Backbone of each chain as ProteinMPNN parsed JSONL, in Angstrom:
{"seq_chain_A": "MQANTTEWSDTEQLVAKEAFEKAYALETSALLDEVRRQSSSISAIDDLWNLHDFLSARRHELDGKYDFNYPMLLITFAGLIKDGWLQFDDLTSLSKDKLAKISALTRL", "coords_chain_A": {"N_chain_A": [[-6.444, 13.125, 33.021], [-9.459, 12.438, 34.358], [-11.034, 10.532, 33.388], [-9.154, 8.78, 32.438], [-8.077, 7.47, 34.256], [-9.913, 5.596, 35.141], [-11.351, 2.816, 36.764], [-11.921, -0.626, 35.558], [-14.659, -2.895, 35.806], [-15.073, -6.658, 35.634], [-17.31, -7.094, 34.018], [-17.401, -4.984, 32.563], [-14.913, -4.545, 31.171], [-15.552, -6.822, 29.261], [-17.635, -6.101, 27.958], [-16.64, -3.624, 26.906], [-14.352, -4.57, 25.384], [-15.707, -6.107, 23.341], [-17.524, -4.044, 22.005], [-15.51, -2.791, 20.9], [-14.414, -4.383, 19.323], [-16.64, -4.662, 17.707], [-16.827, -2.493, 16.264], [-14.462, -2.13, 15.46], [-14.692, -3.998, 13.285], [-16.722, -3.535, 11.955], [-15.74, -1.226, 10.709], [-13.46, -2.237, 8.964], [-14.578, -3.601, 7.843], [-16.21, -1.606, 5.774], [-13.894, -0.49, 4.864], [-12.695, -2.698, 3.458], [-14.963, -2.989, 1.29], [-14.779, -0.153, -0.029], [-11.807, -0.213, -1.149], [-12.505, -2.582, -2.528], [-13.982, -0.927, -4.519], [-12.38, 0.95, -5.066], [-10.354, -0.241, -6.45], [-11.578, -1.647, -8.677], [-11.681, 0.209, -10.465], [-8.963, 0.797, -11.056], [-6.992, 1.908, -14.05], [-4.537, 2.628, -15.09], [-1.255, 3.344, -13.857], [-0.723, 5.33, -11.92], [-3.226, 5.155, -10.625], [-3.265, 3.282, -9.116], [-0.999, 3.782, -7.381], [-1.88, 5.782, -6.196], [-3.837, 4.184, -4.874], [-2.352, 2.865, -3.157], [-0.886, 4.883, -1.827], [-3.371, 5.445, -0.242], [-4.035, 3.324, 1.371], [-1.769, 3.29, 2.734], [-1.754, 5.302, 4.266], [-4.604, 4.986, 5.556], [-4.239, 2.446, 7.072], [-2.146, 2.94, 8.851], [-3.599, 5.091, 10.301], [-5.606, 3.106, 11.55], [-4.134, 1.401, 12.854], [-3.67, 3.195, 15.062], [-5.714, 3.885, 15.569], [-7.392, 1.935, 16.491], [-5.695, 0.549, 18.795], [-6.127, -1.13, 21.716], [-6.462, -0.035, 24.817], [-6.68, 0.686, 28.064], [-6.591, 3.041, 29.691], [-7.111, 5.022, 27.624], [-9.467, 4.521, 26.63], [-12.033, 5.765, 26.746], [-12.184, 7.791, 25.641], [-11.597, 6.745, 22.933], [-13.821, 5.26, 22.321], [-15.319, 7.38, 22.499], [-14.713, 8.766, 19.77], [-15.006, 6.638, 18.417], [-17.517, 6.49, 18.121], [-18.499, 9.051, 17.201], [-17.653, 8.65, 14.604], [-19.224, 7.313, 14.158], [-19.013, 3.996, 14.022], [-19.719, 2.997, 16.22], [-22.42, 2.657, 18.734], [-24.003, 4.616, 21.063], [-25.924, 2.516, 22.717], [-24.096, -0.097, 22.434], [-22.687, 0.271, 24.561], [-23.839, 0.519, 27.049], [-23.795, -1.239, 29.309], [-21.986, -0.275, 30.498], [-20.775, 1.654, 33.467], [-22.426, 4.702, 34.672], [-21.104, 6.686, 35.12], [-19.215, 6.239, 33.257], [-20.25, 6.565, 31.026], [-21.457, 9.022, 31.075], [-18.818, 10.676, 30.74], [-18.101, 9.645, 28.312], [-20.215, 10.464, 26.6], [-19.708, 13.361, 27.175], [-17.102, 13.771, 25.672], [-17.641, 12.937, 23.219], [-18.661, 15.256, 22.368], [-16.763, 17.383, 22.389]], "CA_chain_A": [[-7.773, 13.366, 32.916], [-10.232, 11.452, 35.337], [-11.467, 9.213, 32.351], [-7.954, 7.972, 31.808], [-7.659, 6.52, 35.316], [-11.126, 5.002, 35.762], [-11.211, 1.215, 36.627], [-13.025, -1.376, 34.867], [-15.313, -4.028, 36.24], [-14.75, -7.556, 34.625], [-18.359, -7.037, 32.798], [-17.023, -3.587, 31.694], [-14.066, -4.855, 30.345], [-16.154, -7.733, 28.385], [-18.539, -5.086, 27.202], [-15.603, -2.873, 25.685], [-14.033, -5.694, 24.24], [-16.881, -6.576, 22.228], [-17.551, -2.984, 21.503], [-14.153, -2.38, 20.326], [-14.031, -5.655, 17.934], [-17.669, -4.583, 16.678], [-16.572, -1.083, 16.07], [-13.282, -2.49, 14.119], [-15.306, -5.292, 12.193], [-17.452, -2.654, 11.116], [-14.747, -0.232, 9.867], [-12.714, -2.662, 8.117], [-15.298, -3.859, 6.341], [-16.037, -0.709, 5.271], [-13.069, -0.095, 4.278], [-12.6, -3.734, 2.212], [-15.511, -2.241, 0.112], [-14.105, 1.012, -0.448], [-10.821, -0.585, -1.803], [-12.682, -3.001, -3.795], [-14.501, -0.142, -5.421], [-11.447, 1.588, -6.155], [-9.744, -1.412, -7.437], [-12.565, -1.924, -9.957], [-11.293, 1.468, -11.307], [-7.93, 1.27, -11.57], [-6.567, 1.575, -15.24], [-3.024, 3.046, -14.77], [-0.041, 2.991, -12.699], [-1.146, 6.141, -10.948], [-4.419, 4.951, -9.995], [-2.247, 1.917, -8.29], [0.067, 4.43, -5.989], [-2.777, 6.316, -5.248], [-4.595, 3.393, -3.975], [-1.078, 2.349, -2.071], [-0.966, 5.865, -0.57], [-4.914, 5.691, 0.836], [-3.88, 2.115, 2.064], [-0.602, 3.254, 3.79], [-3.025, 6.36, 5.318], [-5.887, 4.241, 6.195], [-3.412, 1.434, 8.135], [-1.763, 4.171, 10.105], [-4.529, 5.761, 11.107], [-6.398, 2.183, 11.821], [-3.263, 0.936, 13.768], [-3.049, 4.033, 16.005], [-6.908, 3.993, 16.445], [-7.472, 0.577, 17.313], [-4.745, 0.041, 19.937], [-7.002, -1.079, 22.918], [-5.904, 0.477, 26.082], [-8.077, 1.285, 28.943], [-6.487, 4.535, 29.922], [-7.498, 5.825, 26.109], [-10.373, 3.566, 25.978], [-13.458, 6.492, 26.998], [-11.429, 8.783, 23.931], [-11.638, 5.887, 21.753], [-15.012, 4.986, 22.319], [-16.242, 8.838, 21.996], [-14.341, 8.939, 18.688], [-15.943, 5.682, 17.405], [-19.176, 6.912, 18.077], [-18.707, 10.054, 16.322], [-17.438, 8.591, 13.28], [-20.245, 6.194, 13.217], [-18.508, 2.967, 14.322], [-20.249, 2.659, 17.38], [-23.655, 3.586, 19.161], [-24.204, 4.366, 22.537], [-26.425, 1.281, 22.862], [-23.379, -1.191, 22.504], [-22.117, 0.238, 25.516], [-25.059, 0.63, 28.034], [-23.39, -1.592, 30.6], [-20.729, 0.739, 31.266], [-21.121, 2.362, 34.415], [-22.963, 5.912, 34.325], [-19.854, 7.997, 35.074], [-17.941, 6.438, 32.225], [-21.001, 6.731, 29.809], [-21.361, 10.778, 30.901], [-17.795, 11.236, 30.22], [-17.862, 9.188, 26.791], [-21.195, 11.604, 25.864], [-19.223, 14.965, 26.94], [-16.102, 13.551, 24.79], [-18.411, 13.268, 21.751], [-19.252, 17.014, 22.021], [-15.671, 17.942, 22.237]], "C_chain_A": [[-8.519, 11.956, 33.688], [-10.423, 9.976, 34.462], [-10.483, 8.238, 32.278], [-7.574, 6.81, 33.097], [-8.792, 5.35, 36.1], [-10.794, 3.51, 35.911], [-12.393, 0.466, 35.973], [-13.435, -2.534, 35.3], [-15.038, -5.27, 35.213], [-16.016, -7.387, 33.562], [-18.114, -5.662, 32.098], [-16.176, -3.877, 30.721], [-14.51, -5.707, 29.413], [-16.762, -7.092, 27.562], [-17.74, -3.914, 26.297], [-15.153, -3.445, 25.035], [-14.854, -5.9, 23.234], [-17.364, -5.299, 21.341], [-16.434, -2.646, 20.583], [-13.981, -3.204, 19.036], [-15.262, -5.258, 17.231], [-17.278, -3.323, 15.841], [-15.043, -1.746, 14.564], [-13.746, -3.478, 13.107], [-15.832, -4.199, 11.153], [-16.539, -1.704, 9.998], [-13.923, -0.779, 8.863], [-13.41, -3.072, 7.014], [-15.712, -2.861, 5.347], [-15.266, -0.524, 4.313], [-12.445, -1.295, 2.961], [-13.193, -3.334, 1.411], [-14.974, -1.297, -0.46], [-12.731, 0.486, -1.3], [-11.227, -1.206, -3.028], [-13.525, -2.192, -4.864], [-13.36, 0.617, -6.314], [-10.466, 1.255, -6.808], [-10.198, -1.496, -8.828], [-12.131, -0.781, -10.954], [-10.142, 1.871, -11.537], [-7.488, 0.758, -12.994], [-5.076, 2.193, -15.524], [-2.112, 3.197, -13.57], [-0.379, 4.065, -11.676], [-2.079, 6.057, -10.093], [-4.0, 4.131, -8.752], [-1.674, 2.849, -7.193], [-0.776, 5.475, -5.445], [-3.86, 5.361, -4.302], [-3.552, 2.961, -2.822], [-1.256, 3.671, -1.151], [-2.31, 6.025, 0.164], [-4.637, 4.461, 1.641], [-3.006, 2.258, 3.154], [-1.161, 4.467, 4.81], [-3.763, 5.665, 6.304], [-5.147, 3.323, 7.533], [-2.818, 2.089, 8.985], [-2.545, 4.733, 10.857], [-5.554, 4.206, 12.253], [-5.421, 1.735, 12.9], [-3.156, 1.989, 15.17], [-4.548, 3.828, 16.674], [-7.365, 2.942, 17.231], [-6.567, -0.247, 18.523], [-5.644, -0.009, 21.159], [-6.166, -0.957, 24.096], [-6.892, 1.206, 26.968], [-7.751, 2.48, 29.817], [-7.164, 5.522, 28.606], [-8.89, 5.43, 25.884], [-12.105, 4.742, 25.93], [-13.15, 7.766, 25.772], [-11.675, 8.186, 23.062], [-12.809, 5.883, 21.284], [-15.971, 6.299, 21.922], [-15.78, 8.886, 20.232], [-15.279, 7.811, 17.795], [-17.392, 6.263, 17.084], [-19.409, 8.104, 17.2], [-18.564, 9.751, 15.031], [-18.47, 7.555, 13.027], [-20.178, 4.483, 13.464], [-19.255, 2.071, 15.334], [-21.335, 3.525, 17.87], [-23.375, 3.522, 20.51], [-24.488, 3.037, 23.099], [-25.889, 0.212, 23.02], [-22.541, -0.761, 23.851], [-22.817, 0.586, 27.061], [-24.891, -0.291, 29.592], [-22.253, -1.19, 31.289], [-21.526, 1.549, 32.25], [-21.446, 3.931, 33.833], [-21.625, 6.991, 34.023], [-18.955, 7.643, 33.813], [-19.054, 6.622, 31.183], [-21.23, 8.496, 29.759], [-20.093, 11.28, 30.324], [-17.502, 10.946, 28.702], [-18.999, 10.592, 25.794], [-20.3, 12.993, 25.936], [-17.668, 14.66, 25.708], [-16.614, 13.89, 23.126], [-18.931, 14.461, 21.411], [-18.336, 17.648, 22.014], [-15.235, 18.327, 20.677]], "O_chain_A": [[-8.173, 10.78, 33.577], [-10.104, 8.82, 34.74], [-10.74, 7.048, 32.095], [-7.016, 5.718, 32.992], [-8.665, 4.618, 37.081], [-9.954, 3.023, 35.153], [-13.552, 0.874, 35.886], [-12.58, -3.417, 35.235], [-14.793, -4.99, 34.04], [-15.789, -7.526, 32.36], [-18.717, -5.38, 31.063], [-16.428, -3.61, 29.546], [-13.874, -5.516, 28.376], [-16.584, -7.344, 26.37], [-18.152, -3.434, 25.241], [-15.304, -3.156, 23.848], [-14.388, -5.795, 22.1], [-17.577, -5.437, 20.137], [-16.68, -2.2, 19.462], [-13.523, -2.799, 17.967], [-15.167, -5.44, 16.017], [-17.527, -3.344, 14.636], [-14.914, -1.704, 13.341], [-13.064, -3.687, 12.104], [-15.516, -4.024, 9.976], [-16.703, -1.578, 8.784], [-13.589, -0.067, 7.916], [-13.167, -3.023, 5.808], [-15.618, -3.14, 4.151], [-15.604, -0.395, 3.137], [-11.928, -0.967, 1.893], [-12.526, -3.074, 0.41], [-14.591, -1.544, -1.603], [-12.736, 1.019, -2.41], [-10.833, -0.911, -4.156], [-13.756, -2.694, -5.964], [-13.289, 0.845, -7.522], [-9.769, 1.949, -7.549], [-9.517, -1.444, -9.853], [-12.261, -0.928, -12.169], [-9.919, 2.96, -12.067], [-7.522, -0.441, -13.272], [-4.706, 1.926, -16.667], [-2.488, 3.129, -12.4], [-0.322, 3.7, -10.501], [-2.055, 6.621, -8.999], [-4.378, 4.345, -7.6], [-1.97, 2.559, -6.034], [-0.499, 6.032, -4.383], [-4.5, 5.727, -3.317], [-3.945, 2.741, -1.676], [-1.668, 3.617, 0.008], [-2.334, 6.737, 1.167], [-5.071, 4.561, 2.789], [-3.153, 1.698, 4.241], [-0.948, 4.448, 6.023], [-3.635, 5.701, 7.528], [-5.445, 3.489, 8.716], [-3.025, 1.715, 10.14], [-2.291, 4.916, 12.048], [-6.004, 4.367, 13.388], [-5.945, 1.682, 14.012], [-2.615, 1.591, 16.201], [-4.724, 3.654, 17.88], [-7.676, 3.012, 18.42], [-6.775, -1.369, 18.984], [-5.939, 1.077, 21.658], [-5.24, -1.738, 24.319], [-7.691, 2.088, 26.653], [-8.588, 2.889, 30.622], [-7.637, 6.642, 28.797], [-9.508, 5.977, 24.97], [-13.068, 4.481, 25.209], [-14.006, 8.458, 25.22], [-12.063, 8.829, 22.086], [-13.098, 6.312, 20.166], [-17.013, 6.284, 21.267], [-16.721, 9.068, 19.459], [-16.011, 8.035, 16.831], [-18.066, 6.388, 16.061], [-20.427, 8.17, 16.511], [-19.201, 10.402, 14.203], [-18.616, 6.997, 11.94], [-21.127, 3.763, 13.152], [-19.384, 0.846, 15.323], [-21.396, 4.734, 17.647], [-22.703, 2.661, 21.078], [-23.677, 2.419, 23.789], [-26.53, -0.681, 23.573], [-21.67, -1.563, 24.188], [-22.142, 0.879, 28.047], [-25.546, -0.143, 30.623], [-21.719, -1.607, 32.317], [-22.636, 2.032, 32.026], [-20.914, 4.37, 32.813], [-21.331, 7.743, 33.094], [-18.136, 8.436, 33.347], [-18.494, 6.947, 30.136], [-21.195, 9.156, 28.72], [-20.133, 12.197, 29.505], [-16.868, 11.702, 27.966], [-18.721, 11.302, 24.828], [-20.163, 13.678, 24.922], [-17.376, 15.588, 24.954], [-16.213, 14.659, 22.253], [-19.543, 14.711, 20.372], [-18.59, 18.793, 21.639], [-14.16, 18.884, 20.456]]}, "seq_chain_B": "MQANTTEWSDTEQLVAKEAFEKAYALETSALLDEVRRQSSSISAIDDLWNLHDFLSARRHELDGKYDFNYPMLLITFAGLIKDGWLQFDDLTSLSKDKLAKISALTRL", "coords_chain_B": {"N_chain_B": [[33.295, 0.424, -13.938], [33.27, -0.189, -17.411], [31.242, -0.247, -19.263], [29.78, 1.843, -18.001], [30.436, 4.112, -18.474], [30.161, 4.621, -20.987], [29.547, 6.419, -24.009], [26.368, 7.819, -25.41], [24.765, 7.894, -28.369], [22.604, 10.171, -30.205], [20.751, 8.788, -31.436], [20.904, 6.121, -30.257], [20.166, 7.064, -27.821], [17.414, 7.628, -28.257], [16.523, 5.017, -28.911], [17.304, 3.941, -26.527], [15.275, 5.149, -24.602], [13.124, 4.495, -25.546], [12.687, 1.978, -25.402], [13.329, 1.417, -22.78], [10.879, 2.582, -21.597], [8.62, 1.073, -22.819], [9.22, -1.118, -21.59], [8.856, -0.562, -18.932], [5.935, 0.057, -19.418], [5.063, -2.723, -19.679], [5.646, -3.954, -17.59], [4.157, -2.556, -15.732], [1.77, -2.79, -16.394], [1.434, -5.731, -16.433], [1.67, -5.841, -13.491], [-0.704, -4.194, -12.865], [-2.413, -6.225, -13.815], [-1.974, -8.347, -11.964], [-2.686, -6.757, -9.327], [-5.169, -6.62, -9.742], [-6.193, -9.144, -9.744], [-5.375, -9.9, -7.432], [-7.094, -8.215, -5.276], [-9.483, -9.044, -6.221], [-9.571, -11.24, -4.22], [-9.755, -10.474, -1.915], [-10.977, -10.92, 1.454], [-10.974, -10.657, 3.991], [-9.189, -8.072, 6.481], [-6.783, -8.695, 6.773], [-5.824, -9.557, 4.312], [-5.981, -7.452, 3.121], [-3.612, -6.127, 4.152], [-1.92, -7.418, 3.482], [-1.903, -7.022, 0.632], [-1.159, -4.654, 0.87], [1.415, -4.292, 1.752], [2.358, -5.951, -0.011], [2.408, -4.074, -2.52], [3.896, -1.963, -1.507], [6.428, -3.082, -1.481], [6.74, -3.604, -4.288], [6.323, -1.071, -5.383], [8.61, 0.249, -4.395], [10.595, -1.577, -5.66], [10.084, -0.948, -8.279], [10.593, 1.975, -8.367], [13.623, 1.922, -7.8], [14.422, 0.616, -9.623], [13.549, 1.796, -11.982], [14.617, 3.976, -12.799], [15.942, 6.131, -14.731], [18.858, 6.102, -16.335], [21.851, 7.105, -17.52], [24.926, 6.121, -17.206], [24.084, 3.485, -15.953], [22.396, 2.221, -17.301], [22.942, -0.013, -19.104], [23.095, -2.161, -17.39], [20.834, -1.962, -16.429], [19.105, -2.514, -18.404], [20.041, -5.133, -18.998], [18.848, -6.736, -17.241], [16.548, -6.025, -17.268], [15.895, -7.492, -19.639], [16.657, -10.126, -18.854], [14.101, -10.485, -16.837], [12.433, -10.784, -18.711], [11.122, -8.507, -19.641], [11.761, -7.025, -21.474], [13.358, -7.406, -24.835], [16.13, -8.448, -26.643], [15.786, -7.919, -29.246], [14.753, -5.302, -29.163], [16.505, -3.566, -28.735], [18.532, -3.336, -30.738], [19.534, -1.383, -32.398], [21.652, -0.078, -31.037], [24.804, -0.042, -30.457], [27.52, -2.378, -31.223], [29.212, -3.068, -29.309], [28.022, -2.325, -27.015], [25.579, -3.908, -27.099], [27.039, -6.305, -26.376], [27.919, -6.17, -24.11], [25.567, -5.961, -22.599], [24.54, -8.576, -23.375], [26.556, -10.098, -21.832], [26.199, -9.01, -19.449], [23.518, -10.031, -18.605], [24.277, -12.739, -18.313], [25.366, -12.902, -16.023]], "CA_chain_B": [[32.701, -0.553, -15.374], [33.581, 0.265, -18.848], [29.802, 0.058, -19.505], [29.132, 2.914, -17.249], [31.005, 5.4, -18.79], [29.818, 4.71, -22.212], [28.565, 7.606, -24.293], [25.516, 7.173, -26.221], [24.11, 9.115, -29.594], [21.104, 10.47, -30.469], [19.931, 7.463, -32.142], [20.818, 5.451, -29.166], [19.611, 7.693, -26.865], [15.902, 7.713, -28.582], [16.544, 3.635, -28.719], [16.888, 3.424, -25.185], [14.061, 5.653, -23.753], [11.83, 3.868, -26.086], [12.867, 0.377, -24.712], [13.08, 1.798, -21.434], [9.322, 2.911, -21.627], [8.331, -0.112, -23.327], [9.396, -2.306, -20.638], [8.153, -0.046, -18.018], [4.534, -0.147, -19.616], [4.763, -4.008, -19.681], [5.959, -4.605, -16.114], [3.415, -1.935, -14.871], [0.517, -3.509, -16.87], [1.356, -6.875, -15.22], [1.64, -5.49, -11.828], [-2.275, -3.847, -12.615], [-3.468, -7.439, -13.616], [-1.689, -8.903, -10.723], [-3.218, -6.271, -8.281], [-6.871, -6.68, -9.686], [-6.671, -10.611, -9.126], [-5.161, -10.117, -5.671], [-8.184, -7.513, -5.225], [-10.749, -9.642, -6.173], [-9.691, -12.706, -3.324], [-9.337, -9.742, -0.385], [-12.211, -11.389, 2.18], [-10.466, -10.059, 5.368], [-8.136, -7.005, 6.578], [-5.099, -9.223, 6.676], [-5.386, -9.863, 2.831], [-5.835, -6.225, 2.328], [-2.442, -5.508, 4.315], [-0.996, -8.32, 2.588], [-1.859, -6.503, -0.667], [-0.419, -3.094, 1.006], [2.56, -4.864, 1.895], [3.016, -6.074, -1.92], [2.394, -3.148, -3.315], [4.957, -1.144, -0.758], [7.736, -3.625, -1.907], [6.609, -3.294, -5.654], [6.717, 0.367, -5.822], [10.053, 0.471, -3.833], [11.454, -1.924, -6.461], [10.098, -0.351, -9.253], [11.032, 3.043, -8.173], [14.544, 1.77, -8.095], [14.534, -0.622, -11.225], [13.222, 2.434, -13.716], [15.245, 5.455, -12.606], [16.31, 6.353, -16.187], [20.541, 6.651, -15.807], [22.834, 6.6, -18.733], [25.836, 5.305, -16.462], [23.681, 2.037, -15.029], [21.374, 1.626, -18.35], [23.388, -0.911, -19.789], [22.78, -3.051, -16.223], [19.576, -1.849, -16.042], [18.626, -3.54, -19.772], [20.444, -6.888, -18.771], [18.033, -6.888, -15.862], [14.741, -5.946, -17.581], [15.915, -8.701, -20.56], [16.537, -11.246, -17.699], [12.982, -10.621, -16.201], [11.531, -10.703, -19.582], [10.361, -7.214, -19.989], [12.714, -6.254, -23.014], [14.018, -8.28, -25.874], [17.486, -7.782, -27.335], [15.202, -6.941, -30.656], [14.341, -4.194, -28.817], [17.718, -2.549, -28.503], [19.476, -3.781, -31.888], [20.185, -0.171, -32.897], [22.518, 0.215, -30.29], [26.233, -0.199, -30.969], [27.843, -3.656, -31.153], [29.896, -2.92, -27.913], [27.204, -2.139, -25.971], [25.122, -5.019, -27.082], [28.036, -7.294, -26.1], [28.049, -5.777, -22.761], [24.37, -6.229, -22.146], [24.597, -9.433, -23.149], [27.299, -10.381, -20.826], [25.909, -8.578, -18.49], [22.416, -11.063, -18.59], [24.977, -13.924, -18.145], [25.965, -12.979, -14.523]], "C_chain_B": [[32.779, 0.369, -16.325], [31.956, 0.819, -19.177], [29.124, 1.448, -19.173], [29.429, 4.338, -17.742], [30.881, 5.505, -20.224], [29.255, 5.916, -22.875], [27.748, 6.877, -25.59], [25.044, 8.207, -27.249], [23.342, 9.199, -29.511], [20.016, 9.435, -30.734], [19.683, 6.496, -30.845], [19.922, 5.574, -27.922], [17.97, 7.404, -27.046], [15.573, 5.612, -28.385], [16.071, 3.314, -27.24], [15.88, 3.986, -24.482], [13.017, 4.813, -24.413], [11.589, 2.422, -25.452], [12.701, 0.265, -23.284], [11.154, 1.823, -21.101], [8.603, 1.526, -22.235], [8.263, -1.146, -22.146], [8.767, -1.904, -19.12], [6.192, -0.069, -18.107], [4.13, -1.716, -19.44], [4.808, -4.621, -18.169], [4.956, -3.795, -15.333], [1.694, -2.649, -15.009], [0.432, -4.987, -16.266], [1.165, -6.707, -14.063], [0.038, -5.117, -12.104], [-2.884, -5.196, -12.586], [-3.212, -8.087, -12.373], [-2.696, -8.438, -9.388], [-5.039, -6.644, -8.282], [-6.927, -8.276, -9.515], [-6.224, -10.818, -7.721], [-6.518, -9.396, -4.983], [-9.063, -8.473, -5.084], [-10.889, -11.176, -5.208], [-9.919, -12.087, -2.094], [-11.101, -10.317, -0.046], [-11.884, -10.639, 3.533], [-9.434, -8.846, 5.57], [-6.774, -7.569, 6.592], [-4.911, -9.381, 5.346], [-5.454, -8.437, 2.535], [-4.225, -5.643, 2.563], [-1.567, -6.299, 3.875], [-0.731, -7.778, 1.129], [-1.082, -4.914, -0.236], [0.997, -3.19, 1.031], [3.341, -4.912, 0.406], [3.121, -4.926, -2.54], [3.623, -2.166, -2.575], [6.47, -1.559, -1.665], [7.85, -3.678, -3.268], [7.235, -1.913, -6.124], [7.826, 0.555, -5.595], [11.083, -0.383, -5.114], [11.271, -1.146, -7.5], [10.91, 1.067, -9.664], [12.784, 2.917, -8.395], [15.3, 1.38, -9.515], [14.445, 0.68, -12.63], [13.558, 3.94, -13.485], [16.703, 5.414, -14.02], [17.991, 6.797, -15.671], [21.259, 6.121, -16.323], [23.654, 5.5, -18.018], [25.201, 3.956, -16.114], [22.752, 1.62, -16.32], [21.605, 0.351, -19.125], [22.954, -2.402, -18.387], [21.522, -3.05, -16.267], [18.705, -2.785, -17.292], [18.756, -4.974, -19.492], [19.253, -6.885, -17.975], [16.516, -7.051, -16.369], [14.762, -6.987, -18.717], [15.855, -10.276, -19.701], [15.175, -11.569, -17.395], [11.938, -10.769, -17.217], [10.716, -9.599, -20.033], [10.9, -6.677, -21.149], [13.007, -7.272, -23.663], [15.35, -7.807, -26.419], [16.854, -7.099, -28.646], [14.93, -5.617, -30.426], [15.32, -3.053, -28.762], [18.808, -2.726, -29.872], [19.783, -2.419, -32.567], [21.057, 0.444, -32.226], [23.803, -0.396, -30.828], [26.629, -1.786, -30.605], [28.526, -3.695, -29.827], [29.053, -3.072, -27.0], [25.964, -3.228, -25.585], [25.687, -6.18, -26.584], [27.873, -7.097, -24.689], [26.66, -6.124, -22.075], [24.196, -7.678, -22.178], [25.3, -10.651, -22.294], [26.965, -10.332, -19.294], [24.36, -9.437, -17.719], [23.081, -12.247, -18.197], [25.232, -14.019, -16.816], [25.001, -13.35, -13.505]], "O_chain_B": [[32.443, 1.546, -16.189], [31.595, 1.989, -19.297], [28.238, 2.022, -19.806], [28.841, 5.388, -17.483], [31.462, 6.445, -20.767], [28.389, 6.491, -22.216], [28.071, 5.98, -26.37], [24.959, 9.381, -26.888], [22.772, 8.435, -28.731], [18.847, 9.323, -30.363], [18.566, 6.155, -30.455], [19.266, 4.759, -27.274], [17.312, 6.999, -26.087], [14.595, 5.102, -27.838], [15.059, 2.754, -26.819], [15.474, 3.261, -23.574], [12.043, 4.461, -23.747], [10.521, 1.915, -25.11], [12.135, -0.64, -22.671], [10.49, 1.044, -20.417], [7.766, 1.159, -21.41], [7.292, -1.862, -21.899], [8.303, -2.721, -18.324], [5.403, -0.176, -17.168], [2.981, -1.988, -19.091], [4.133, -5.553, -17.733], [4.769, -4.222, -14.193], [0.828, -2.896, -14.17], [-0.579, -5.357, -15.668], [0.408, -7.485, -13.482], [-0.672, -5.878, -11.447], [-3.682, -5.515, -11.705], [-4.178, -8.404, -11.679], [-3.295, -9.211, -8.64], [-5.837, -6.839, -7.366], [-8.001, -8.631, -9.028], [-6.617, -11.721, -6.982], [-7.039, -10.064, -4.089], [-9.463, -8.81, -3.97], [-11.804, -11.995, -5.293], [-10.248, -12.794, -1.141], [-12.08, -10.243, -0.788], [-12.803, -9.999, 4.044], [-8.746, -8.68, 4.562], [-5.763, -6.886, 6.426], [-3.723, -9.362, 5.023], [-4.868, -8.165, 1.487], [-3.61, -4.983, 1.725], [-0.389, -5.942, 3.847], [0.315, -7.971, 0.509], [-0.53, -4.206, -1.078], [1.738, -2.381, 0.473], [4.303, -4.334, -0.098], [4.14, -4.802, -3.22], [4.316, -1.589, -3.413], [7.272, -0.826, -2.244], [9.002, -3.801, -3.684], [8.181, -1.666, -6.871], [8.429, 1.099, -6.521], [12.16, 0.104, -5.459], [12.272, -0.51, -7.831], [11.56, 1.318, -10.679], [13.298, 3.765, -9.124], [16.301, 1.734, -10.137], [14.964, 0.632, -13.745], [12.901, 4.894, -13.902], [17.821, 4.909, -14.121], [18.245, 7.641, -14.811], [21.6, 4.964, -16.077], [23.361, 4.306, -18.071], [26.094, 3.124, -15.957], [22.354, 0.457, -16.244], [20.706, -0.267, -19.694], [22.551, -3.505, -18.755], [20.948, -4.132, -16.15], [17.815, -3.595, -17.031], [17.893, -5.834, -19.666], [18.42, -7.316, -18.772], [15.635, -7.845, -16.04], [13.658, -7.498, -18.904], [15.147, -11.251, -19.953], [14.825, -12.736, -17.574], [10.754, -10.873, -16.897], [9.72, -9.761, -20.738], [10.294, -5.784, -21.741], [12.923, -8.306, -22.999], [15.486, -6.596, -26.593], [17.236, -6.013, -29.081], [14.861, -4.805, -31.349], [15.023, -1.858, -28.747], [19.892, -2.145, -29.831], [20.498, -2.597, -33.553], [21.398, 1.553, -32.64], [23.72, -1.285, -31.676], [26.008, -2.348, -29.703], [28.2, -4.705, -29.204], [29.237, -3.923, -26.129], [25.477, -3.455, -24.477], [24.932, -7.117, -26.328], [27.65, -8.134, -24.064], [26.714, -6.589, -20.937], [23.738, -8.193, -21.158], [24.841, -11.777, -22.103], [27.226, -11.077, -18.349], [24.17, -9.433, -16.503], [22.302, -12.983, -17.59], [25.342, -15.145, -16.33], [25.349, -13.439, -12.327]]}, "name": "protein", "num_of_chains": 2, "seq": "MQANTTEWSDTEQLVAKEAFEKAYALETSALLDEVRRQSSSISAIDDLWNLHDFLSARRHELDGKYDFNYPMLLITFAGLIKDGWLQFDDLTSLSKDKLAKISALTRLMQANTTEWSDTEQLVAKEAFEKAYALETSALLDEVRRQSSSISAIDDLWNLHDFLSARRHELDGKYDFNYPMLLITFAGLIKDGWLQFDDLTSLSKDKLAKISALTRL"}
């Protein structure tokens, strides 16, 4: 895919890292809120193992999702936008070409 | 080991199961308290992954420890007594031979 081999200017790299870190901070903050909510209603050991299963799945998902990797970054950004952790406004300093590709990817 | 092949009377089986369940209830209740304590101080994602690591280790430990298995039960009971989850008084209906073996095992 063309998007995977696109070059990134210094400015774009900075914008990309900031956007990536912003999305990570938002999503992990939401996860902390969710875990606090679940923790407050734990009353039996099965509830605890359910929380453990939930954390195992979310950790695995986040580890894969937030691997900062330029060849995959347009796809990553499209996913983060679709999931609501990032806005197009966070990426307006990227080239029009990249933004068009991200926009197209969000519609897949 | 002789203790592993000892037979268990119906009464001893009942006592063993009750003691086992009591220890499990006590230890898991203490774990729930510990998790509530840790959860209340989570403020960053690394704290959450530390909690996840802690739960993974404790779950693995408890799964192995609370496998009700007659050939291993004297060793299991000795470990539970050493760790404070069971008292000798919970096992007084067992034969003197079994109690002597459990007592010896607690001193290993």
